[in-house]
Structures are given as structure tokens and as C-alpha cells.
N, CA and C of each residue as an Amber inpcrd file, in Angstrom:
protein
   384
   8.2940000 -23.6050000  28.7420000   8.5730000 -23.6450000  27.3220000
   7.4980000 -24.4240000  26.5850000   6.9940000 -25.4700000  27.2210000
   5.9320000 -26.2550000  26.6160000   4.6670000 -25.4380000  26.4050000
   4.3350000 -24.5910000  27.3780000   3.1460000 -23.7390000  27.2560000
   3.3350000 -22.7270000  26.1290000   4.5270000 -22.1460000  26.0390000
   4.8090000 -21.1960000  24.9620000   4.7240000 -21.8880000  23.6090000
   5.2800000 -23.0790000  23.5070000   5.2270000 -23.8320000  22.2500000
   3.7930000 -24.1770000  21.8730000   3.0000000 -24.6000000  22.8410000
   1.6050000 -24.9410000  22.5690000   0.8190000 -23.7090000  22.1360000
   1.0330000 -22.5850000  22.8120000   0.3400000 -21.3510000  22.4270000
   0.7510000 -20.9120000  21.0270000   2.0260000 -21.0180000  20.7220000
   2.5190000 -20.6630000  19.3850000   1.8740000 -21.5490000  18.3240000
   1.7980000 -22.8420000  18.5910000   1.2000000 -23.7660000  17.6310000
  -0.2840000 -23.4750000  17.4490000  -1.0130000 -23.2200000  18.5320000
  -2.4480000 -22.9280000  18.4210000  -2.6670000 -21.6640000  17.5990000
  -1.8940000 -20.6330000  17.8410000  -2.0350000 -19.3960000  17.0660000
  -1.7690000 -19.6340000  15.5880000  -0.7340000 -20.3860000  15.2840000
  -0.4210000 -20.6610000  13.8890000  -1.4470000 -21.5930000  13.2490000
  -1.9290000 -22.5660000  14.0120000  -2.9110000 -23.5100000  13.4700000
  -4.2330000 -22.8170000  13.1620000  -4.5770000 -21.7910000  13.9290000
  -5.7980000 -21.0430000  13.6540000  -5.6980000 -20.2460000  12.3550000
  -4.4860000 -19.8580000  11.9890000  -4.3100000 -19.0620000  10.7710000
  -4.2550000 -19.9210000   9.5190000  -3.8590000 -21.1970000   9.6380000
  -3.7510000 -22.0660000   8.4650000  -3.6950000 -23.5220000   8.8970000
  -4.2130000 -24.3910000   8.0490000  -4.1750000 -25.8190000   8.3630000
  -2.8380000 -26.4530000   7.9760000  -2.0140000 -25.7710000   7.2130000
  -0.7300000 -26.3070000   6.7460000   0.4550000 -25.7690000   7.5340000
   0.1890000 -25.2380000   8.6980000   1.2510000 -24.5870000   9.4480000
   2.2940000 -25.5680000   9.9710000   1.9130000 -26.8050000  10.2110000
   2.8790000 -27.7720000  10.7330000   4.0050000 -28.0340000   9.7380000
   3.6710000 -28.1480000   8.4570000   4.6990000 -28.3470000   7.4320000
   5.6230000 -27.1380000   7.3450000   5.0570000 -25.9440000   7.4120000
   5.8930000 -24.7420000   7.3740000   6.7520000 -24.6150000   8.6150000
   6.2340000 -25.0080000   9.7660000   7.0270000 -24.9590000  10.9990000
   8.2070000 -25.9140000  10.9230000   7.9970000 -27.0960000  10.3430000
   9.0950000 -28.0590000  10.1980000  10.1610000 -27.5160000   9.2600000
   9.7580000 -26.8830000   8.1720000  10.7370000 -26.2920000   7.2500000
  11.4750000 -25.1300000   7.8980000  10.7600000 -24.3370000   8.6930000
  11.4030000 -23.2200000   9.3940000  12.4120000 -23.7390000  10.4150000
  12.1330000 -24.8700000  11.0170000  13.0800000 -25.4780000  11.9520000
  14.3640000 -25.8550000  11.2260000  14.2280000 -26.3380000   9.9960000
  15.4160000 -26.6310000   9.1850000  16.2550000 -25.3880000   8.9440000
  15.5960000 -24.2540000   8.7250000  16.3270000 -22.9870000   8.5710000
  17.1270000 -22.6630000   9.8290000  16.4750000 -22.8020000  10.9680000
  17.1420000 -22.4770000  12.2280000  18.3090000 -23.4250000  12.5040000
  18.1550000 -24.6790000  12.1450000  19.2380000 -25.6470000  12.3320000
  20.4330000 -25.2840000  11.4490000  20.1610000 -24.9180000  10.1920000
  21.2570000 -24.5240000   9.2940000  21.9800000 -23.2970000   9.8380000
  21.2360000 -22.3370000  10.3610000  21.8430000 -21.1280000  10.9270000
  22.7000000 -21.4690000  12.1440000  22.1550000 -22.2730000  13.0360000
  22.8620000 -22.6350000  14.2610000  24.1510000 -23.4040000  13.9640000
  24.0600000 -24.4290000  13.1360000  25.2520000 -25.2210000  12.8460000
  26.2580000 -24.4440000  11.9930000  25.7940000 -23.5160000  11.1850000
  26.7170000 -22.6420000  10.4620000  27.5280000 -21.7930000  11.4180000
  26.8530000 -21.2150000  12.4080000  27.5740000 -20.4330000  13.4180000
  28.5100000 -21.3080000  14.2470000  28.0890000 -22.5300000  14.5280000
  28.9400000 -23.4400000  15.3020000  30.2240000 -23.7860000  14.5490000
  30.1310000 -23.9330000  13.2320000  31.3330000 -24.1900000  12.4410000
  32.3150000 -23.0360000  12.5310000  31.8110000 -21.8140000  12.4460000
  32.6830000 -20.6430000  12.5680000  33.2230000 -20.5020000  13.9890000
  32.3880000 -20.8040000  14.9830000  32.8350000 -20.7180000  16.3740000
  33.9240000 -21.7500000  16.6680000  33.8280000 -22.9070000  16.0520000
  34.8480000 -23.9460000  16.2380000  36.2130000 -23.4330000  15.7830000
  36.2410000 -22.8030000  14.6190000  37.5020000 -22.2470000  14.1120000
  38.0230000 -21.1880000  15.0730000  37.1500000 -20.3370000  15.5890000
  37.5700000 -19.2710000  16.4880000  38.0870000 -19.8300000  17.8160000
  37.3780000 -20.7750000  18.3740000  37.7680000 -21.3190000  19.6730000
  39.1010000 -22.0620000  19.5930000  39.3280000 -22.7920000  18.5040000
  40.5580000 -23.5800000  18.3590000  41.6330000 -22.8670000  17.5440000
  41.5280000 -21.5620000  17.3970000  42.4730000 -20.8210000  16.5570000
  43.9260000 -20.9790000  17.0100000  44.1610000 -21.1660000  18.2930000
  45.5380000 -21.3320000  18.7880000  46.0880000 -22.7230000  18.4990000
  45.2130000 -23.6950000  18.3120000  45.6400000 -25.0730000  18.0450000
  45.8890000 -25.3490000  16.5690000  45.4800000 -24.4570000  15.6930000
  45.5230000 -24.7360000  14.2580000  46.9360000 -24.8920000  13.7050000
  47.9180000 -24.3290000  14.3660000  49.2990000 -24.3950000  13.8740000
  50.0910000 -25.5610000  14.4480000  49.4700000 -26.3580000  15.2880000
  50.1900000 -27.4640000  15.9270000  50.4850000 -28.6100000  14.9710000
  49.5260000 -28.9190000  14.1010000  49.7320000 -30.0180000  13.1580000
  48.7560000 -29.8690000  11.9930000  49.0400000 -30.6170000  10.9240000
  48.1400000 -30.6110000   9.7670000  46.7900000 -31.1940000  10.1440000
  46.8200000 -32.2050000  11.0090000  45.5720000 -32.8350000  11.4340000
  44.7030000 -31.8460000  12.2130000  45.3150000 -31.0890000  13.1120000
  44.5680000 -30.0810000  13.8670000  44.0240000 -29.0070000  12.9330000
  44.8370000 -28.5850000  11.9810000  44.3850000 -27.5820000  11.0180000
  43.1730000 -28.0820000  10.2380000  43.2440000 -29.3200000   9.8050000
  42.1480000 -29.8930000   9.0260000  40.9010000 -30.1150000   9.8790000
  41.0740000 -30.7760000  11.0360000  39.9260000 -31.1620000  11.8570000
  39.3120000 -30.0030000  12.6380000  40.1250000 -29.0390000  13.0490000
  39.6300000 -27.9440000  13.8710000  39.5010000 -26.6270000  13.1220000
  39.9900000 -26.6030000  11.8880000  39.9560000 -25.3510000  11.1390000
  39.2710000 -25.4610000   9.8000000  39.8700000 -26.2170000   8.8990000
  39.3980000 -26.2460000   7.5150000  38.0030000 -26.8650000   7.3980000
  37.8290000 -28.0610000   7.9400000  36.5340000 -28.7400000   7.7980000
  35.3910000 -27.9940000   8.4980000  35.5590000 -27.5220000   9.7430000
  34.4740000 -26.7420000  10.3470000  34.1880000 -25.4340000   9.5970000
  35.2310000 -24.8090000   9.0590000  35.0280000 -23.5800000   8.2990000
  34.2320000 -23.8510000   7.0230000  34.5970000 -24.8980000   6.3060000
  33.8620000 -25.2430000   5.0810000  32.4110000 -25.5960000   5.4240000
  32.2290000 -26.4140000   6.4500000  30.8730000 -26.7890000   6.8550000
  30.0500000 -25.6050000   7.3090000  30.6540000 -24.7230000   8.1080000
  29.9430000 -23.5400000   8.5890000  29.5570000 -22.6130000   7.4620000
  30.4890000 -22.3640000   6.5440000  30.1700000 -21.4830000   5.4090000
  29.1250000 -22.1090000   4.4960000  29.1960000 -23.4270000   4.3020000
  28.2040000 -24.1020000   3.4560000  26.8100000 -24.0090000   4.0770000
  26.7220000 -24.2340000   5.3860000  25.4180000 -24.1640000   6.0350000
  24.8830000 -22.7400000   6.0920000  25.7430000 -21.7590000   6.3270000
  25.2720000 -20.3740000   6.2940000  24.8510000 -19.9690000   4.8850000
  25.5650000 -20.4640000   3.8810000  25.1560000 -20.2190000   2.4990000
  23.8140000 -20.8520000   2.1850000  23.6070000 -22.0830000   2.6490000
  22.3150000 -22.7490000   2.4610000  21.2110000 -21.9920000   3.1890000
  21.5300000 -21.4650000   4.3670000  20.5600000 -20.6700000   5.1120000
  20.1510000 -19.4280000   4.3240000  21.1160000 -18.7060000   3.7960000
  20.8250000 -17.4840000   3.0380000  20.0130000 -17.7980000   1.7850000
  20.4190000 -18.8330000   1.0650000  19.6680000 -19.2110000  -0.1400000
  18.2520000 -19.6570000   0.2020000  18.0990000 -20.3750000   1.2990000
  16.7690000 -20.8190000   1.7100000  15.9010000 -19.6510000   2.1360000
  16.4750000 -18.7220000   2.8680000  15.7240000 -17.5310000   3.2780000
  15.2200000 -16.7870000   2.0370000  16.0840000 -16.6320000   1.0560000
  15.6790000 -15.9450000  -0.1770000  14.5850000 -16.7040000  -0.9160000
  14.6730000 -18.0280000  -0.9340000  13.6720000 -18.7980000  -1.6760000
  12.3520000 -18.9110000  -0.9190000  12.3710000 -18.8160000   0.4160000
  11.1430000 -18.9250000   1.2010000  10.4570000 -17.5780000   1.4320000
  11.0410000 -16.4970000   0.9920000  10.4400000 -15.1760000   1.1860000
   9.1220000 -15.0020000   0.4340000   9.0050000 -15.3960000  -0.8290000
   7.7280000 -15.2020000  -1.5340000   6.6100000 -16.0650000  -0.9450000
   5.4090000 -15.5480000  -0.9880000   4.2500000 -16.2650000  -0.4540000
   4.0150000 -17.5840000  -1.1800000   4.3880000 -17.6630000  -2.4360000
   4.1520000 -18.8870000  -3.2140000   5.0370000 -20.0510000  -2.7890000
   6.0410000 -19.7930000  -1.9690000   6.9730000 -20.8500000  -1.5680000
   6.5100000 -21.6370000  -0.3540000   5.4480000 -21.2000000   0.3010000
   4.9860000 -21.8360000   1.5280000   3.5100000 -22.2030000   1.4240000
   3.1120000 -23.1360000   2.2610000   1.6900000 -23.4920000   2.3190000
   0.8860000 -22.3880000   2.9880000   1.5380000 -21.6420000   3.8690000
   0.8850000 -20.5150000   4.5270000   1.5990000 -19.2330000   4.1280000
   0.8980000 -18.1290000   4.2400000   1.5050000 -16.8360000   3.9190000
   0.7420000 -15.7310000   4.6310000   1.3820000 -14.5930000   4.7570000
   0.7680000 -13.4240000   5.3770000   1.3270000 -12.1880000   4.7060000
   0.4650000 -11.3680000   4.1650000   0.8370000 -10.0980000   3.5120000
   1.8810000 -10.3080000   2.4180000   1.7510000 -11.3810000   1.6530000
   2.6570000 -11.6250000   0.5400000   3.9970000 -12.2280000   0.9090000
   4.1540000 -12.6050000   2.1700000   5.4130000 -13.1960000   2.6330000
   5.1260000 -14.6360000   3.0520000   6.0250000 -15.5430000   2.6860000
   5.8470000 -16.9570000   2.9880000   5.9010000 -17.2630000   4.4750000
   5.1190000 -18.2520000   4.8860000   5.0570000 -18.6440000   6.2860000
   6.3610000 -19.2110000   6.8060000   7.0890000 -19.9310000   5.9690000
   8.3750000 -20.4850000   6.3950000   9.3330000 -19.3540000   6.7480000
   9.3720000 -18.3400000   5.9070000  10.2300000 -17.1840000   6.1790000
   9.7910000 -16.4870000   7.4630000   8.4860000 -16.2680000   7.6180000
   7.9940000 -15.5570000   8.7980000   8.3120000 -16.3100000  10.0840000
   8.1130000 -17.6170000  10.0760000   8.3770000 -18.4040000  11.2850000
   9.8740000 -18.4520000  11.5810000  10.6870000 -18.7330000  10.5650000
  12.1330000 -18.8360000  10.7660000  12.7820000 -17.5190000  11.1330000
  12.5350000 -16.4880000  10.3230000  13.1340000 -15.1770000  10.5970000
  12.5580000 -14.5760000  11.8730000  11.2720000 -14.8030000  12.1070000
  10.6520000 -14.2940000  13.3300000  11.2650000 -14.9210000  14.5780000
  11.5020000 -16.2260000  14.5330000  12.1240000 -16.8980000  15.6780000
  13.5340000 -16.3710000  15.9220000  14.2840000 -16.1440000  14.8490000
  15.6350000 -15.5860000  15.0140000  15.5820000 -14.1820000  15.6060000
  14.6740000 -13.3540000  15.1340000  14.5660000 -11.9880000  15.6600000
  14.1440000 -11.9790000  17.1270000  13.1920000 -12.8280000  17.4870000
  12.7840000 -12.9240000  18.8900000  13.9700000 -13.3830000  19.7450000
  14.7460000 -14.3300000  19.2430000  15.9190000 -14.7970000  19.9670000
  16.9570000 -13.7100000  20.1670000  17.1810000 -12.8970000  19.1510000
  18.1470000 -11.7940000  19.2660000  17.6660000 -10.7730000  20.2930000
  16.3820000 -10.4330000  20.2520000  15.8320000  -9.4800000  21.2220000
  15.9720000 -10.0260000  22.6390000  15.6250000 -11.2920000  22.8440000
  15.7590000 -11.8870000  24.1780000  17.2130000 -11.9420000  24.6350000
  18.1380000 -12.2100000  23.7040000  19.5490000 -12.2250000  24.0570000
  20.0200000 -10.8290000  24.4670000  19.5870000  -9.7960000  23.7480000
  19.9820000  -8.4330000  24.1090000  19.4160000  -8.0270000  25.4650000
  18.1940000  -8.4430000  25.7530000  17.6150000  -8.1740000  27.0720000
  18.4170000  -8.8940000  28.1500000  18.7550000 -10.1580000  27.9170000
  19.5530000 -10.9150000  28.8900000  20.9340000 -10.2950000  29.0540000
  21.5040000  -9.8120000  27.9740000  22.8250000  -9.1780000  28.0670000
  22.7560000  -7.9130000  28.9110000  21.6830000  -7.1680000  28.7770000
  21.5050000  -5.9600000  29.5730000  21.2480000  -6.3270000  31.0370000
  20.4660000  -7.3740000  31.2610000  20.0860000  -7.7650000  32.6210000
  21.2100000  -8.4990000  33.3480000  21.9830000  -9.3060000  32.6420000
  23.0570000 -10.1070000  33.2380000  24.3830000  -9.8520000  32.5140000
  24.9390000  -8.6610000  32.6390000  26.1580000  -8.3420000  31.8750000
  27.3590000  -9.1920000  32.2740000  27.4290000  -9.6400000  33.5150000
  28.5530000 -10.4570000  33.9590000  28.6350000 -11.7830000  33.2190000
  27.5160000 -12.3620000  32.8990000  27.5010000 -13.6300000  32.1800000
  28.1180000 -13.4760000  30.7930000  27.8300000 -12.3890000  30.1410000
  28.3270000 -12.1780000  28.7730000  29.7670000 -11.6840000  28.7510000
  30.2240000 -11.0600000  29.8330000  31.5990000 -10.5600000  29.8560000
  32.5800000 -11.5790000  30.4200000  32.2010000 -12.2400000  31.4970000
  33.1180000 -13.1380000  32.1900000  32.6400000 -14.5840000  32.1940000
  31.4910000 -14.8720000  31.6450000  30.9790000 -16.2310000  31.6230000
  30.4600000 -16.7010000  32.9670000  30.0530000 -15.7740000  33.8140000
  29.5590000 -16.1370000  35.1570000  28.1010000 -16.5320000  35.0920000
């Protein structure tokens, strides 16, 4: 992973001197996306516990749902604002570098997950 990260950084650094700032902002996008999904997953995983008490409903349902939706909303708004080239220090073909790095990382992750799902179907079906 270190070699992949170093190669990615060298490629980006060759294209622009401001790529480190855009990479840090793109990391913020990925964090918002991840924690937004985690908030929704928390509600799903604890769905059977939500009716046990008001405290469980609040701590395992309402608060994670609000947090997850807020972070996913922030992710969507950030993606929209980082799309134009003028929003980033780097850009390519009229698209901002923050958007390219963040959305590109998500797309690569989805492709790798689909390949892993095809290669290891038991893990995704039974958790093996």
C-alpha cells in the first residue's frame, strides 16, 4: 500500500505543485462519505434494538441517522462545489482536482470491491 501511495503521490506531484492540498481536501470528502455510510449502517445493524427503550432509540437510531444524513449531505454539497476547476488548486479538463481525486478514489474502490465480490463470493454472502 505504501508503494501504491508513493506512486500515486509522484504522479499527482508531477502534474501540479499544489496537489498535496487537493489530496488533503479529497481525503475529507472520503471521510464524510465513509462516516455518513457508517451512520446509516448503525441504524440498520441495531434496528432490532431500537424498540427496547427511548435511550436505545436515541443512541442507536436517531443520532446516528441524523449524523449519517448530515455527513452524506455535506459530501454531496462538497462534491458539487469541488467539481468546477476554479474550486481547486489543480484541475484537469475543466474539472477540479479535489473532485477528481475524491470521486476517482471512490470509483476505484467500488471497482475493486466488485472484483473481490466476484472472486470471493462466500465472504460477501456469509461473512467467511
